[in-house]
Each structure stands twice: as structure tokens, then as C-alpha cells.
N, CA, C, O and CB atoms as a CASP TS submission, in Angstrom:
PFRMAT TS
TARGET T0000
AUTHOR 0000-0000-0000
METHOD Language model
MODEL 1
PARENT N/A
ATOM      1  N   MET     1     118.851  90.907 140.733  1.00  0.00           N
ATOM      2  CA  MET     1     118.825  91.964 142.435  1.00  0.00           C
ATOM      3  C   MET     1     119.404  93.323 142.094  1.00  0.00           C
ATOM      4  O   MET     1     118.752  94.218 142.631  1.00  0.00           O
ATOM      5  CB  MET     1     120.054  91.260 143.964  1.00  0.00           C
ATOM      6  N   ASN     2     120.274  93.694 141.476  1.00  0.00           N
ATOM      7  CA  ASN     2     120.816  94.862 141.497  1.00  0.00           C
ATOM      8  C   ASN     2     119.605  96.118 140.808  1.00  0.00           C
ATOM      9  O   ASN     2     119.502  97.330 140.996  1.00  0.00           O
ATOM     10  CB  ASN     2     122.264  94.644 140.659  1.00  0.00           C
ATOM     11  N   ARG     3     118.775  95.085 139.915  1.00  0.00           N
ATOM     12  CA  ARG     3     117.494  96.736 138.952  1.00  0.00           C
ATOM     13  C   ARG     3     116.682  96.618 140.658  1.00  0.00           C
ATOM     14  O   ARG     3     116.106  97.642 141.024  1.00  0.00           O
ATOM     15  CB  ARG     3     115.630  96.009 136.614  1.00  0.00           C
ATOM     16  N   THR     4     116.673  95.894 141.230  1.00  0.00           N
ATOM     17  CA  THR     4     115.690  95.955 142.406  1.00  0.00           C
ATOM     18  C   THR     4     116.139  96.822 143.274  1.00  0.00           C
ATOM     19  O   THR     4     115.359  97.584 143.845  1.00  0.00           O
ATOM     20  CB  THR     4     115.453  94.716 143.116  1.00  0.00           C
ATOM     21  N   MET     5     117.019  96.831 143.428  1.00  0.00           N
ATOM     22  CA  MET     5     118.296  97.377 144.891  1.00  0.00           C
ATOM     23  C   MET     5     118.095  98.683 144.257  1.00  0.00           C
ATOM     24  O   MET     5     117.372  99.452 144.890  1.00  0.00           O
ATOM     25  CB  MET     5     120.445  96.679 145.030  1.00  0.00           C
ATOM     26  N   VAL     6     118.662  99.179 142.946  1.00  0.00           N
ATOM     27  CA  VAL     6     118.023 100.542 142.449  1.00  0.00           C
ATOM     28  C   VAL     6     116.692 101.125 142.699  1.00  0.00           C
ATOM     29  O   VAL     6     116.372 102.050 143.446  1.00  0.00           O
ATOM     30  CB  VAL     6     118.012 100.523 141.192  1.00  0.00           C
ATOM     31  N   ALA     7     116.037 100.441 141.972  1.00  0.00           N
ATOM     32  CA  ALA     7     114.871 100.706 142.251  1.00  0.00           C
ATOM     33  C   ALA     7     114.089 100.966 143.568  1.00  0.00           C
ATOM     34  O   ALA     7     113.002 101.543 143.524  1.00  0.00           O
ATOM     35  CB  ALA     7     114.471  99.949 141.755  1.00  0.00           C
ATOM     36  N   SER     8     114.584 100.584 144.635  1.00  0.00           N
ATOM     37  CA  SER     8     114.357 100.322 145.637  1.00  0.00           C
ATOM     38  C   SER     8     115.181 101.929 146.570  1.00  0.00           C
ATOM     39  O   SER     8     114.685 102.616 147.463  1.00  0.00           O
ATOM     40  CB  SER     8     114.864  98.700 145.790  1.00  0.00           C
ATOM     41  N   ILE     9     116.077 102.013 146.122  1.00  0.00           N
ATOM     42  CA  ILE     9     117.155 103.244 146.533  1.00  0.00           C
ATOM     43  C   ILE     9     116.080 104.455 145.543  1.00  0.00           C
ATOM     44  O   ILE     9     115.123 104.912 146.169  1.00  0.00           O
ATOM     45  CB  ILE     9     119.348 102.926 145.770  1.00  0.00           C
ATOM     46  N   LEU    10     116.240 104.873 144.235  1.00  0.00           N
ATOM     47  CA  LEU    10     114.999 105.724 144.139  1.00  0.00           C
ATOM     48  C   LEU    10     113.877 106.006 144.781  1.00  0.00           C
ATOM     49  O   LEU    10     113.723 107.036 145.436  1.00  0.00           O
ATOM     50  CB  LEU    10     114.566 105.529 143.386  1.00  0.00           C
ATOM     51  N   THR    11     112.919 105.011 144.622  1.00  0.00           N
ATOM     52  CA  THR    11     112.081 105.327 145.349  1.00  0.00           C
ATOM     53  C   THR    11     111.918 105.740 147.312  1.00  0.00           C
ATOM     54  O   THR    11     111.080 106.435 147.886  1.00  0.00           O
ATOM     55  CB  THR    11     111.507 104.395 144.871  1.00  0.00           C
ATOM     56  N   LEU    12     113.154 104.927 147.887  1.00  0.00           N
ATOM     57  CA  LEU    12     113.302 106.058 149.704  1.00  0.00           C
ATOM     58  C   LEU    12     113.870 107.228 148.892  1.00  0.00           C
ATOM     59  O   LEU    12     113.672 108.235 149.572  1.00  0.00           O
ATOM     60  CB  LEU    12     114.854 105.398 151.448  1.00  0.00           C
ATOM     61  N   GLY    13     114.582 107.606 147.565  1.00  0.00           N
ATOM     62  CA  GLY    13     114.557 108.648 147.453  1.00  0.00           C
ATOM     63  C   GLY    13     113.975 109.505 147.203  1.00  0.00           C
ATOM     64  O   GLY    13     114.222 110.568 147.771  1.00  0.00           O
ATOM     65  N   VAL    14     112.865 109.408 146.165  1.00  0.00           N
ATOM     66  CA  VAL    14     112.027 110.057 145.831  1.00  0.00           C
ATOM     67  C   VAL    14     110.787 110.755 147.122  1.00  0.00           C
ATOM     68  O   VAL    14     110.373 111.904 147.274  1.00  0.00           O
ATOM     69  CB  VAL    14     111.598 109.176 144.816  1.00  0.00           C
ATOM     70  N   TRP    15     110.437 109.252 148.007  1.00  0.00           N
ATOM     71  CA  TRP    15     109.871 109.644 148.707  1.00  0.00           C
ATOM     72  C   TRP    15     110.167 110.202 150.114  1.00  0.00           C
ATOM     73  O   TRP    15     109.402 110.390 151.060  1.00  0.00           O
ATOM     74  CB  TRP    15     109.296 108.981 148.595  1.00  0.00           C
ATOM     75  N   ALA    16     111.679 110.443 149.967  1.00  0.00           N
ATOM     76  CA  ALA    16     112.022 111.113 151.430  1.00  0.00           C
ATOM     77  C   ALA    16     112.166 113.084 150.722  1.00  0.00           C
ATOM     78  O   ALA    16     111.939 114.026 151.481  1.00  0.00           O
ATOM     79  CB  ALA    16     114.096 110.164 152.306  1.00  0.00           C
ATOM     80  N   SER    17     112.496 113.257 149.482  1.00  0.00           N
ATOM     81  CA  SER    17     112.500 114.611 149.023  1.00  0.00           C
ATOM     82  C   SER    17     111.528 114.832 149.137  1.00  0.00           C
ATOM     83  O   SER    17     111.700 116.051 149.157  1.00  0.00           O
ATOM     84  CB  SER    17     112.879 115.002 147.934  1.00  0.00           C
ATOM     85  N   MET    18     110.188 114.695 149.279  1.00  0.00           N
ATOM     86  CA  MET    18     109.106 114.739 149.290  1.00  0.00           C
ATOM     87  C   MET    18     108.000 114.356 150.417  1.00  0.00           C
ATOM     88  O   MET    18     106.770 114.308 150.430  1.00  0.00           O
ATOM     89  CB  MET    18     109.058 114.267 148.418  1.00  0.00           C
ATOM     90  N   GLY    19     109.067 114.101 151.383  1.00  0.00           N
ATOM     91  CA  GLY    19     108.763 114.386 153.184  1.00  0.00           C
ATOM     92  C   GLY    19     109.403 115.486 153.136  1.00  0.00           C
ATOM     93  O   GLY    19     108.826 116.461 153.618  1.00  0.00           O
ATOM     94  N   HIS    20     110.317 115.616 152.745  1.00  0.00           N
ATOM     95  CA  HIS    20     111.734 117.180 153.407  1.00  0.00           C
ATOM     96  C   HIS    20     110.391 118.638 152.369  1.00  0.00           C
ATOM     97  O   HIS    20     109.806 119.545 152.961  1.00  0.00           O
ATOM     98  CB  HIS    20     114.773 116.941 151.918  1.00  0.00           C
ATOM     99  N   ALA    21     110.314 118.419 151.145  1.00  0.00           N
ATOM    100  CA  ALA    21     109.129 119.179 150.785  1.00  0.00           C
ATOM    101  C   ALA    21     108.143 119.714 151.310  1.00  0.00           C
ATOM    102  O   ALA    21     107.689 120.859 151.300  1.00  0.00           O
ATOM    103  CB  ALA    21     108.644 118.753 150.230  1.00  0.00           C
ATOM    104  N   VAL    22     107.736 118.392 151.960  1.00  0.00           N
ATOM    105  CA  VAL    22     105.895 119.263 152.834  1.00  0.00           C
ATOM    106  C   VAL    22     106.578 119.610 154.217  1.00  0.00           C
ATOM    107  O   VAL    22     106.058 120.471 154.927  1.00  0.00           O
ATOM    108  CB  VAL    22     103.956 117.738 153.303  1.00  0.00           C
ATOM    109  N   LEU    23     107.669 118.996 154.596  1.00  0.00           N
ATOM    110  CA  LEU    23     108.313 120.195 156.654  1.00  0.00           C
ATOM    111  C   LEU    23     108.297 121.149 155.403  1.00  0.00           C
ATOM    112  O   LEU    23     107.325 121.900 155.319  1.00  0.00           O
ATOM    113  CB  LEU    23     110.706 119.909 158.131  1.00  0.00           C
ATOM    114  N   ALA    24     109.180 121.204 154.500  1.00  0.00           N
ATOM    115  CA  ALA    24     110.066 123.017 154.305  1.00  0.00           C
ATOM    116  C   ALA    24     108.612 123.830 154.006  1.00  0.00           C
ATOM    117  O   ALA    24     108.751 125.049 154.108  1.00  0.00           O
ATOM    118  CB  ALA    24     111.579 123.289 152.399  1.00  0.00           C
ATOM    119  N   GLN    25     107.261 123.395 153.662  1.00  0.00           N
ATOM    120  CA  GLN    25     106.253 123.992 153.687  1.00  0.00           C
ATOM    121  C   GLN    25     105.182 124.777 154.512  1.00  0.00           C
ATOM    122  O   GLN    25     104.577 125.829 154.303  1.00  0.00           O
ATOM    123  CB  GLN    25     105.984 123.438 153.342  1.00  0.00           C
ATOM    124  N   THR    26     105.177 123.587 155.842  1.00  0.00           N
ATOM    125  CA  THR    26     104.801 123.719 157.056  1.00  0.00           C
ATOM    126  C   THR    26     105.487 124.781 157.564  1.00  0.00           C
ATOM    127  O   THR    26     104.874 125.807 157.859  1.00  0.00           O
ATOM    128  CB  THR    26     104.928 122.623 157.756  1.00  0.00           C
ATOM    129  N   VAL    27     106.868 124.678 157.736  1.00  0.00           N
ATOM    130  CA  VAL    27     107.248 125.343 158.904  1.00  0.00           C
ATOM    131  C   VAL    27     107.308 127.127 158.142  1.00  0.00           C
ATOM    132  O   VAL    27     107.462 127.428 156.958  1.00  0.00           O
ATOM    133  CB  VAL    27     108.939 124.547 159.607  1.00  0.00           C
ATOM    134  N   SER    28     107.157 127.869 159.127  1.00  0.00           N
ATOM    135  CA  SER    28     106.564 129.560 159.168  1.00  0.00           C
ATOM    136  C   SER    28     107.789 129.727 159.382  1.00  0.00           C
ATOM    137  O   SER    28     108.710 128.954 159.643  1.00  0.00           O
ATOM    138  CB  SER    28     105.358 130.326 160.340  1.00  0.00           C
ATOM    139  N   THR    29     107.666 131.451 159.167  1.00  0.00           N
ATOM    140  CA  THR    29     108.632 132.008 158.924  1.00  0.00           C
ATOM    141  C   THR    29     107.943 133.299 160.377  1.00  0.00           C
ATOM    142  O   THR    29     106.814 133.454 160.844  1.00  0.00           O
ATOM    143  CB  THR    29     108.898 132.348 157.048  1.00  0.00           C
ATOM    144  N   GLN    30     109.773 134.228 160.775  1.00  0.00           N
ATOM    145  CA  GLN    30     108.578 135.104 162.202  1.00  0.00           C
ATOM    146  C   GLN    30     106.970 135.974 161.636  1.00  0.00           C
ATOM    147  O   GLN    30     105.892 136.238 162.169  1.00  0.00           O
ATOM    148  CB  GLN    30     109.779 136.862 163.102  1.00  0.00           C
ATOM    149  N   GLU    31     107.728 136.229 159.991  1.00  0.00           N
ATOM    150  CA  GLU    31     107.271 137.855 159.848  1.00  0.00           C
ATOM    151  C   GLU    31     105.499 137.185 159.435  1.00  0.00           C
ATOM    152  O   GLU    31     104.628 138.053 159.476  1.00  0.00           O
ATOM    153  CB  GLU    31     108.416 139.104 158.131  1.00  0.00           C
ATOM    154  N   GLU    32     105.013 135.699 159.059  1.00  0.00           N
ATOM    155  CA  GLU    32     103.744 134.994 159.820  1.00  0.00           C
ATOM    156  C   GLU    32     103.630 134.686 160.340  1.00  0.00           C
ATOM    157  O   GLU    32     102.474 134.289 160.489  1.00  0.00           O
ATOM    158  CB  GLU    32     103.162 134.425 159.790  1.00  0.00           C
ATOM    159  N   ALA    33     104.654 134.389 161.431  1.00  0.00           N
ATOM    160  CA  ALA    33     103.637 134.588 162.835  1.00  0.00           C
ATOM    161  C   ALA    33     103.411 135.464 163.237  1.00  0.00           C
ATOM    162  O   ALA    33     102.385 135.712 163.871  1.00  0.00           O
ATOM    163  CB  ALA    33     103.851 134.175 163.907  1.00  0.00           C
ATOM    164  N   ASN    34     104.059 136.004 163.059  1.00  0.00           N
ATOM    165  CA  ASN    34     103.702 137.731 163.988  1.00  0.00           C
ATOM    166  C   ASN    34     101.668 138.163 163.189  1.00  0.00           C
ATOM    167  O   ASN    34     100.699 138.482 163.878  1.00  0.00           O
ATOM    168  CB  ASN    34     105.638 139.747 162.990  1.00  0.00           C
ATOM    169  N   LEU    35     101.693 137.981 161.543  1.00  0.00           N
ATOM    170  CA  LEU    35     101.018 138.233 160.364  1.00  0.00           C
ATOM    171  C   LEU    35      99.564 137.584 161.667  1.00  0.00           C
ATOM    172  O   LEU    35      98.810 138.297 162.329  1.00  0.00           O
ATOM    173  CB  LEU    35     101.676 137.215 158.521  1.00  0.00           C
ATOM    174  N   ARG    36      99.634 135.847 161.625  1.00  0.00           N
ATOM    175  CA  ARG    36      98.578 135.286 162.065  1.00  0.00           C
ATOM    176  C   ARG    36      98.522 135.910 163.399  1.00  0.00           C
ATOM    177  O   ARG    36      97.366 135.921 163.821  1.00  0.00           O
ATOM    178  CB  ARG    36      98.603 133.824 161.996  1.00  0.00           C
ATOM    179  N   THR    37      99.546 136.534 164.363  1.00  0.00           N
ATOM    180  CA  THR    37      99.071 136.817 165.741  1.00  0.00           C
ATOM    181  C   THR    37      98.551 138.176 165.809  1.00  0.00           C
ATOM    182  O   THR    37      98.513 138.733 166.906  1.00  0.00           O
ATOM    183  CB  THR    37     100.161 136.643 166.778  1.00  0.00           C
ATOM    184  N   ALA    38      98.156 138.756 164.784  1.00  0.00           N
ATOM    185  CA  ALA    38      97.770 140.198 164.197  1.00  0.00           C
ATOM    186  C   ALA    38      96.238 139.954 164.186  1.00  0.00           C
ATOM    187  O   ALA    38      95.304 140.412 164.844  1.00  0.00           O
ATOM    188  CB  ALA    38      98.471 140.629 162.528  1.00  0.00           C
ATOM    189  N   GLN    39      96.334 139.171 163.312  1.00  0.00           N
ATOM    190  CA  GLN    39      94.777 138.660 162.861  1.00  0.00           C
ATOM    191  C   GLN    39      94.129 138.267 163.963  1.00  0.00           C
ATOM    192  O   GLN    39      93.131 138.841 164.400  1.00  0.00           O
ATOM    193  CB  GLN    39      94.674 137.412 161.845  1.00  0.00           C
ATOM    194  N   GLN    40      94.682 137.232 164.488  1.00  0.00           N
ATOM    195  CA  GLN    40      93.320 136.714 165.621  1.00  0.00           C
ATOM    196  C   GLN    40      93.350 137.844 166.927  1.00  0.00           C
ATOM    197  O   GLN    40      92.638 137.785 167.930  1.00  0.00           O
ATOM    198  CB  GLN    40      93.671 134.752 166.446  1.00  0.00           C
ATOM    199  N   SER    41      93.981 138.477 166.736  1.00  0.00           N
ATOM    200  CA  SER    41      93.788 139.904 167.644  1.00  0.00           C
ATOM    201  C   SER    41      92.758 140.698 167.023  1.00  0.00           C
ATOM    202  O   SER    41      91.784 140.966 167.727  1.00  0.00           O
ATOM    203  CB  SER    41      95.172 140.900 167.728  1.00  0.00           C
ATOM    204  N   LEU    42      92.787 141.135 165.811  1.00  0.00           N
ATOM    205  CA  LEU    42      91.812 142.226 165.561  1.00  0.00           C
ATOM    206  C   LEU    42      90.417 140.663 165.511  1.00  0.00           C
ATOM    207  O   LEU    42      89.351 140.747 166.122  1.00  0.00           O
ATOM    208  CB  LEU    42      92.272 143.516 163.671  1.00  0.00           C
ATOM    209  N   ASP    43      90.699 139.789 164.917  1.00  0.00           N
ATOM    210  CA  ASP    43      89.367 138.604 165.089  1.00  0.00           C
ATOM    211  C   ASP    43      88.887 139.149 166.013  1.00  0.00           C
ATOM    212  O   ASP    43      87.933 139.898 165.801  1.00  0.00           O
ATOM    213  CB  ASP    43      89.563 136.967 165.442  1.00  0.00           C
ATOM    214  N   THR    44      89.485 138.926 167.639  1.00  0.00           N
ATOM    215  CA  THR    44      88.857 138.666 168.825  1.00  0.00           C
ATOM    216  C   THR    44      88.410 139.891 169.166  1.00  0.00           C
ATOM    217  O   THR    44      87.430 139.912 169.911  1.00  0.00           O
ATOM    218  CB  THR    44      89.640 138.041 169.829  1.00  0.00           C
ATOM    219  N   ASP    45      89.041 141.293 168.687  1.00  0.00           N
ATOM    220  CA  ASP    45      88.425 142.395 168.823  1.00  0.00           C
ATOM    221  C   ASP    45      87.194 143.125 168.202  1.00  0.00           C
ATOM    222  O   ASP    45      86.342 143.852 168.712  1.00  0.00           O
ATOM    223  CB  ASP    45      89.198 142.947 168.708  1.00  0.00           C
ATOM    224  N   SER    46      87.454 142.545 166.520  1.00  0.00           N
ATOM    225  CA  SER    46      85.721 142.485 165.791  1.00  0.00           C
ATOM    226  C   SER    46      84.703 141.776 166.821  1.00  0.00           C
ATOM    227  O   SER    46      83.529 142.074 167.043  1.00  0.00           O
ATOM    228  CB  SER    46      85.624 141.362 164.141  1.00  0.00           C
ATOM    229  N   THR    47      85.352 140.932 167.288  1.00  0.00           N
ATOM    230  CA  THR    47      84.038 139.767 167.355  1.00  0.00           C
ATOM    231  C   THR    47      83.224 140.643 169.304  1.00  0.00           C
ATOM    232  O   THR    47      82.207 140.225 169.857  1.00  0.00           O
ATOM    233  CB  THR    47      85.091 137.170 167.563  1.00  0.00           C
ATOM    234  N   GLY    48      83.669 141.228 169.562  1.00  0.00           N
ATOM    235  CA  GLY    48      83.356 141.296 171.157  1.00  0.00           C
ATOM    236  C   GLY    48      83.304 142.710 170.620  1.00  0.00           C
ATOM    237  O   GLY    48      84.361 143.177 171.045  1.00  0.00           O
ATOM    238  N   ARG    49      82.646 143.750 169.879  1.00  0.00           N
ATOM    239  CA  ARG    49      82.136 144.424 170.160  1.00  0.00           C
ATOM    240  C   ARG    49      81.097 144.843 169.262  1.00  0.00           C
ATOM    241  O   ARG    49      81.163 144.690 168.043  1.00  0.00           O
ATOM    242  CB  ARG    49      82.830 145.018 170.522  1.00  0.00           C
ATOM    243  N   SER    50      80.066 145.413 169.918  1.00  0.00           N
ATOM    244  CA  SER    50      79.017 145.527 169.610  1.00  0.00           C
ATOM    245  C   SER    50      78.624 146.062 167.966  1.00  0.00           C
ATOM    246  O   SER    50      79.612 146.144 167.237  1.00  0.00           O
ATOM    247  CB  SER    50      78.647 146.237 170.624  1.00  0.00           C
ATOM    248  N   THR    51      77.460 146.378 167.414  1.00  0.00           N
ATOM    249  CA  THR    51      77.669 147.479 166.427  1.00  0.00           C
ATOM    250  C   THR    51      77.540 148.325 166.976  1.00  0.00           C
ATOM    251  O   THR    51      78.358 149.114 166.503  1.00  0.00           O
ATOM    252  CB  THR    51      77.018 147.639 165.385  1.00  0.00           C
ATOM    253  N   VAL    52      76.829 148.974 168.040  1.00  0.00           N
ATOM    254  CA  VAL    52      76.984 150.938 168.166  1.00  0.00           C
ATOM    255  C   VAL    52      78.581 151.124 168.142  1.00  0.00           C
ATOM    256  O   VAL    52      78.978 151.758 167.165  1.00  0.00           O
ATOM    257  CB  VAL    52      76.251 151.835 170.061  1.00  0.00           C
ATOM    258  N   SER    53      79.688 150.632 169.152  1.00  0.00           N
ATOM    259  CA  SER    53      80.914 150.609 169.554  1.00  0.00           C
ATOM    260  C   SER    53      81.561 150.698 167.819  1.00  0.00           C
ATOM    261  O   SER    53      82.418 151.520 167.497  1.00  0.00           O
ATOM    262  CB  SER    53      81.258 149.157 170.649  1.00  0.00           C
ATOM    263  N   ARG    54      80.928 149.645 166.810  1.00  0.00           N
ATOM    264  CA  ARG    54      81.527 148.934 165.867  1.00  0.00           C
ATOM    265  C   ARG    54      81.252 151.139 165.053  1.00  0.00           C
ATOM    266  O   ARG    54      82.082 151.860 164.499  1.00  0.00           O
ATOM    267  CB  ARG    54      80.467 146.903 165.116  1.00  0.00           C
ATOM    268  N   THR    55      80.387 151.298 165.258  1.00  0.00           N
ATOM    269  CA  THR    55      79.870 152.178 164.309  1.00  0.00           C
ATOM    270  C   THR    55      80.528 154.038 164.862  1.00  0.00           C
ATOM    271  O   THR    55      80.724 155.024 164.152  1.00  0.00           O
ATOM    272  CB  THR    55      77.908 151.870 164.368  1.00  0.00           C
ATOM    273  N   GLU    56      80.707 153.851 166.404  1.00  0.00           N
ATOM    274  CA  GLU    56      81.335 154.816 166.855  1.00  0.00           C
ATOM    275  C   GLU    56      82.753 154.990 166.099  1.00  0.00           C
ATOM    276  O   GLU    56      83.067 156.002 165.473  1.00  0.00           O
ATOM    277  CB  GLU    56      81.395 154.621 168.254  1.00  0.00           C
ATOM    278  N   ALA    57      83.537 153.873 166.254  1.00  0.00           N
ATOM    279  CA  ALA    57      84.681 153.475 165.635  1.00  0.00           C
ATOM    280  C   ALA    57      84.892 153.763 164.669  1.00  0.00           C
ATOM    281  O   ALA    57      86.030 154.182 164.460  1.00  0.00           O
ATOM    282  CB  ALA    57      84.889 152.527 165.565  1.00  0.00           C
ATOM    283  N   LEU    58      84.213 153.720 163.878  1.00  0.00           N
ATOM    284  CA  LEU    58      84.379 154.175 162.397  1.00  0.00           C
ATOM    285  C   LEU    58      83.840 155.053 162.231  1.00  0.00           C
ATOM    286  O   LEU    58      83.799 155.365 161.041  1.00  0.00           O
ATOM    287  CB  LEU    58      84.052 153.478 161.418  1.00  0.00           C
ATOM    288  N   ALA    59      83.032 156.093 163.296  1.00  0.00           N
ATOM    289  CA  ALA    59      83.190 157.434 163.053  1.00  0.00           C
ATOM    290  C   ALA    59      84.178 158.136 162.918  1.00  0.00           C
ATOM    291  O   ALA    59      84.431 158.769 161.893  1.00  0.00           O
ATOM    292  CB  ALA    59      82.751 157.943 163.695  1.00  0.00           C
ATOM    293  N   THR    60      84.942 158.112 164.051  1.00  0.00           N
ATOM    294  CA  THR    60      86.018 158.523 164.782  1.00  0.00           C
ATOM    295  C   THR    60      86.798 158.672 163.817  1.00  0.00           C
ATOM    296  O   THR    60      87.124 159.746 163.310  1.00  0.00           O
ATOM    297  CB  THR    60      86.503 157.738 165.812  1.00  0.00           C
ATOM    298  N   GLN    61      87.191 157.442 163.463  1.00  0.00           N
ATOM    299  CA  GLN    61      88.271 156.913 161.907  1.00  0.00           C
ATOM    300  C   GLN    61      88.274 157.637 161.140  1.00  0.00           C
ATOM    301  O   GLN    61      89.357 157.821 160.586  1.00  0.00           O
ATOM    302  CB  GLN    61      87.991 155.743 160.982  1.00  0.00           C
ATOM    303  N   PHE    62      87.054 158.463 160.669  1.00  0.00           N
ATOM    304  CA  PHE    62      86.691 158.624 159.346  1.00  0.00           C
ATOM    305  C   PHE    62      86.313 160.120 160.000  1.00  0.00           C
ATOM    306  O   PHE    62      85.846 161.052 159.345  1.00  0.00           O
ATOM    307  CB  PHE    62      85.473 157.477 158.521  1.00  0.00           C
ATOM    308  N   LYS    63      86.532 160.141 161.031  1.00  0.00           N
ATOM    309  CA  LYS    63      86.113 162.321 161.661  1.00  0.00           C
ATOM    310  C   LYS    63      84.605 162.393 160.431  1.00  0.00           C
ATOM    311  O   LYS    63      84.634 163.143 159.455  1.00  0.00           O
ATOM    312  CB  LYS    63      88.279 164.375 160.786  1.00  0.00           C
ATOM    313  N   VAL    64      83.231 161.346 160.788  1.00  0.00           N
ATOM    314  CA  VAL    64      82.322 162.244 160.680  1.00  0.00           C
ATOM    315  C   VAL    64      81.160 162.016 161.898  1.00  0.00           C
ATOM    316  O   VAL    64      81.491 162.446 163.002  1.00  0.00           O
ATOM    317  CB  VAL    64      81.810 162.160 159.232  1.00  0.00           C
ATOM    318  N   GLU    65      80.096 161.505 161.811  1.00  0.00           N
ATOM    319  CA  GLU    65      78.859 161.627 162.987  1.00  0.00           C
ATOM    320  C   GLU    65      78.372 160.523 162.606  1.00  0.00           C
ATOM    321  O   GLU    65      77.779 160.200 161.576  1.00  0.00           O
ATOM    322  CB  GLU    65      77.691 162.903 163.031  1.00  0.00           C
ATOM    323  N   SER    66      78.857 159.619 164.095  1.00  0.00           N
ATOM    324  CA  SER    66      77.836 158.469 164.092  1.00  0.00           C
ATOM    325  C   SER    66      76.638 158.245 163.017  1.00  0.00           C
ATOM    326  O   SER    66      76.389 157.220 162.382  1.00  0.00           O
ATOM    327  CB  SER    66      77.183 158.575 165.343  1.00  0.00           C
ATOM    328  N   GLN    67      75.889 159.640 162.991  1.00  0.00           N
ATOM    329  CA  GLN    67      74.382 159.156 161.632  1.00  0.00           C
ATOM    330  C   GLN    67      74.749 158.969 160.199  1.00  0.00           C
ATOM    331  O   GLN    67      73.975 158.412 159.421  1.00  0.00           O
ATOM    332  CB  GLN    67      73.071 160.532 161.368  1.00  0.00           C
ATOM    333  N   VAL    68      76.199 159.533 159.746  1.00  0.00           N
ATOM    334  CA  VAL    68      76.677 158.938 158.815  1.00  0.00           C
ATOM    335  C   VAL    68      76.695 157.757 158.642  1.00  0.00           C
ATOM    336  O   VAL    68      75.858 157.210 157.923  1.00  0.00           O
ATOM    337  CB  VAL    68      77.520 159.199 158.703  1.00  0.00           C
ATOM    338  N   VAL    69      77.733 157.047 159.313  1.00  0.00           N
ATOM    339  CA  VAL    69      77.923 155.553 159.390  1.00  0.00           C
ATOM    340  C   VAL    69      76.635 154.629 159.198  1.00  0.00           C
ATOM    341  O   VAL    69      76.501 153.626 158.497  1.00  0.00           O
ATOM    342  CB  VAL    69      78.520 155.240 160.760  1.00  0.00           C
ATOM    343  N   GLU    70      75.650 155.334 160.112  1.00  0.00           N
ATOM    344  CA  GLU    70      74.724 154.493 160.346  1.00  0.00           C
ATOM    345  C   GLU    70      74.107 154.518 158.847  1.00  0.00           C
ATOM    346  O   GLU    70      74.092 153.488 158.173  1.00  0.00           O
ATOM    347  CB  GLU    70      73.800 154.895 161.605  1.00  0.00           C
ATOM    348  N   ASN    71      73.660 155.598 158.419  1.00  0.00           N
ATOM    349  CA  ASN    71      73.083 155.325 156.714  1.00  0.00           C
ATOM    350  C   ASN    71      73.607 155.180 155.867  1.00  0.00           C
ATOM    351  O   ASN    71      73.047 154.952 154.794  1.00  0.00           O
ATOM    352  CB  ASN    71      72.481 156.054 156.072  1.00  0.00           C
ATOM    353  N   LEU    72      75.538 155.292 156.079  1.00  0.00           N
ATOM    354  CA  LEU    72      75.635 154.532 154.757  1.00  0.00           C
ATOM    355  C   LEU    72      75.526 152.661 154.970  1.00  0.00           C
ATOM    356  O   LEU    72      75.679 151.775 154.129  1.00  0.00           O
ATOM    357  CB  LEU    72      77.285 155.040 154.046  1.00  0.00           C
ATOM    358  N   ARG    73      75.191 152.574 156.495  1.00  0.00           N
ATOM    359  CA  ARG    73      75.256 150.684 156.479  1.00  0.00           C
ATOM    360  C   ARG    73      73.833 150.576 155.724  1.00  0.00           C
ATOM    361  O   ARG    73      73.713 149.816 154.764  1.00  0.00           O
ATOM    362  CB  ARG    73      75.233 149.626 158.448  1.00  0.00           C
ATOM    363  N   THR    74      72.617 151.467 156.253  1.00  0.00           N
ATOM    364  CA  THR    74      71.006 151.602 155.897  1.00  0.00           C
ATOM    365  C   THR    74      71.003 151.276 154.365  1.00  0.00           C
ATOM    366  O   THR    74      70.444 150.294 153.876  1.00  0.00           O
ATOM    367  CB  THR    74      70.281 153.294 156.216  1.00  0.00           C
ATOM    368  N   THR    75      71.869 152.457 153.506  1.00  0.00           N
ATOM    369  CA  THR    75      71.356 152.305 152.631  1.00  0.00           C
ATOM    370  C   THR    75      72.109 151.732 151.252  1.00  0.00           C
ATOM    371  O   THR    75      72.267 152.464 150.274  1.00  0.00           O
ATOM    372  CB  THR    75      70.828 153.324 152.643  1.00  0.00           C
ATOM    373  N   LYS    76      72.582 150.257 151.286  1.00  0.00           N
ATOM    374  CA  LYS    76      73.427 150.255 150.951  1.00  0.00           C
ATOM    375  C   LYS    76      72.339 149.452 149.492  1.00  0.00           C
ATOM    376  O   LYS    76      72.878 149.095 148.445  1.00  0.00           O
ATOM    377  CB  LYS    76      74.651 149.756 151.946  1.00  0.00           C
TER
END
């Protein structure tokens, strides 16, 4: 009887600690939440743009003509 109770208690303890470990992994920090929000924002911005506006954005960012960006894309 004592052996069964000890085994049951140990099993419950292991099960509870595993459940706690899973919960600890799913809790996100504020920094992770901010990164996810920023990623979603960037994904939304990039899917809404046309190829022309992407080309213009890259050209502006790197201070080159739009044609330079187009040439780089086509000469892969």
C-alpha cells in the first residue's frame, strides 16, 4: 500500500512539474510581444505594396535610381 502511494505521489509530482515547464515556455515577455507586433506590422506593410513602390522604397533607402534596383533584380 505504501509503495503504491509513493509511486502515485511521485507520478503526480512529475506530471505537475512537466505541466509547469510547458506553461513557463508559453509565457512571453514584453519584448517578445513587441517583436511579434513589429513583425506583423512589417508583414502587413510588405504585402500591401506593389513592386513599383518596393523598388522606389529600396532606391530611396540606398540613395540610387529606381532603374539600378530594377537592373539588380533582373540580373539575378
